[in-house]
N, C-alpha and C positions, 0 to 999 in steps of 0.2 A: 783355740788350746784353751782350756777349762783355767779359771785362776788358781794356783796352789793355796789357795786359803779355802777351796774346798773342799770338799773330804775326798784324798785320794781314790779313784777308781783303778779297779784292775783291769789293766786292758792285756797284759801278758797271756793270763788265762785264756781267751778269747781267739787272740791274732797272735801267731807266735811269730818270732823276727823272717823267720823262713818260707810261711804262708803266701797263698799267691797275692793276697790281697792287698801284699808291701810291694809288691816286683814292680809297679810300676814307678816305684819312688826309692828303692833302694837293691843295688845287686851284688850280691856275694859269690864267691868260686863255686859253681856249681848251682847255680839258680837265676836263670840258666845258662851262662857263658864261664866257660873256665878261666881259671885265675890268669892262664897266660892272655885269654883273648881280653879279659879284665883290662890289661896293663895295656894292652895294644889299640884299645879302643880308648882309653885317659891320655893316652902319646897324642892320639889324636884328634882330641878335643872332643871326643863324642861324648865322653864321662868325665865327671871330678869323682877324684878321692876325696869318702868324708873320711874316715880310718880307717888304717890300715885294709883290710880285705873287703870295706862296705863302698860303694858307690854309690852316686846318684850323677843325677842327669845338671846338666849347669846351669848354674840360675835358680835352682829348684830352694826353697827356703828351710835351711836346715833348723827346725825345730827342734826342744829337747826331746821326741818324741823319736822320732828319725834318728839324732845322735845317738840316744838310748840304742837302739836297731842296731847299728852298726857296733856299738862297743861291743852289745851280746856274742855279735859273731868273734867275738876276741876272747870271750870264757869260752872252754869247754862247755857241751851240752849238760854233762852229766853233774856238774856241778855247778850250774848255773842258775839254780834258785836254792842255792845253799849261801849264795854271797849277794853282797850290798854294793852297789857302787859308790864310792864315797870319796873325800877330800878334793883334792884339785878334778881326780876324774868327775866328780857328782859336779865340780863346778862348769867344768867344761862342756859337759849334756845342758847343764842352763842359758847356757852363753856366754860366761864370765870365767872363761879361763882359756889357755889355747890348749890344742890336742895335746894331749898326755903320751908322754913317750913311754910309760909303760902304764896300767892301770891299775889306780890304787880298789882293791876290794877289803868292804870290811866282813869279818866274819862276827858272829856273836858268839859269845863265850860258852853259853850253853850248848854249842853245836862244835863237834869235834874236827879240829881243825886240822890235825896228823893228815887225812887223807886227801889234803887240796895241795900239800906242799909241793908237788912238779907242777901244779900250771903253771905254764910258761908263758913270758909278757904282762906278767902281774906281779903285784906285790900284795901281800897278805896280810893286814892289820887285826889281831884278835881286841875286840871289845863289846859294852854290856851296850844293847841296841832295848830301847821298848815300841812297842805298837807305832806309836806317833811321829816314831825317828825315821820311817821306808814307809816311799809311797813305791808305783811299779808303773814303769813307763816303757812301752814297746816290748815289751818282753825281758825285760831285766827290774830286778831292784834297783832302788838308788835312795840314796839318805834324802831325807826331807831338806829344802831348803836352809831350814833354822839350822837342824843339825850337821849339814854341812859346811856352815856357816861359823859356828862352834868348831868344829875341828880342825877349821884351816887358819882360826884363835890360835888355836893350842898346840899344834902339833905341825905346821908351815910356816919355814921361814920369811922375813918381815919383808923381802924385796917381795916374793911370788905373792904374799897373802895378802898384802894391803890392796894392791890392786882388784882381788878376787872379791875380796867383800864390799871392796867399793861400788861394785855393779853390781854385787848380790844384792845390795843397799838400795841401789840406786834402779832395780827391776819390779815397778809394783806387785805387777802379776806373782811375782814370789814371796809378798810381804813379809819379806824378814825386816825387821825393827832394830837399832843398834840400842836402845833401851834394854829390852827384850834379852838382846844379847848379851851385854854388861850384865847383866841381872844373872845369866845364866852361869856365867862365869865367877862370879862374887858366889855365886852359893855353892861351890867349891871349893874351900879352903884349904883341903888337902891334895887338891889335882895338879900334877907337874905341868909345870912352862904357864903357870895361872899369871904370873904380874906379866911376862911377856908377852900373854894374851891381852892383860890389858894394856898394857902401852901398844900394840898395834891398834887397838880399837881407840881407842885416845886420839890417834891423828885421822881419825874419821868424824871426831866429835868437832860441833862448833866450836871455836873460842870459847862461849860462855858455857856451854858442857865441861867443857874439858878442863874451865878452872879448879871446880869442886868435885868430889867425890860422888857416887851416884846415890841418893838416898832409895836406901830399901826399906821399906815400912814395915814389913814382916817377914824378916830373915826367917832363911827354909833351912834343910837340914841339905849336908852334899849329896845330892842326887848324883846319878852315872850318866844320865839322860836329861838332852829338853826334853822329852814330856814333863817331867817331873817338875820341872821350871811351871811350864806351860797350865799343867794343871793349878798349880799354886795360883799362879797369876789369874788362872779362868782366862785363860787366851784361848778360842774357839778356832784360828787358824791352824793348830796340830791336832784338833778333837776329830779325826778320821780315823776310817779301817780302810783293810787292805783291800 
């Protein structure tokens, strides 16, 4: 898997999750087995359920791409390219949280969300997304590691957020840095839940860092996406294209 510090590469456009190239890795109802057949093979130990209708062979490495493909099967095809897997769903895709009960999907505020209200098995969140807040994995758009960490810090309860954030920070290929994450929150003074988010992040800092405030040499105006902070701080790992 290419490091997430590189420019995101669109994988979904060339190889959709139900294309033949993926059949040896992931199975879903009708491709080529029916839903009862998949359930029966899982009961016999021939297949392992990865997520809802996605099955793989036992022992197969569950990469972010494979989890994203499995999650994509839970999103209706007509809306799949209009939503972004985010929050704890994205954390699970990156291997930093347990399998979600419901998919958390982000919808850019510039898009109409009314037509997506009846998407079953999913929770929709209307947000502002920048071009560096999203990557493509396994036929599904997913919030970038930094945007995922930022959203979890702001919107997920501490009991679930802190372990997920710790794992996101510990995976070098995700390139999520605590200082940048704190700066992203600090740069949003009018954002709801800011203080709670900083308290969660303080639990992840070393004692030396946690004792004092973060020194922001050049404060920025409150942005609405993680990409803005990356631009101001000239962080290269978010400067990619879909």
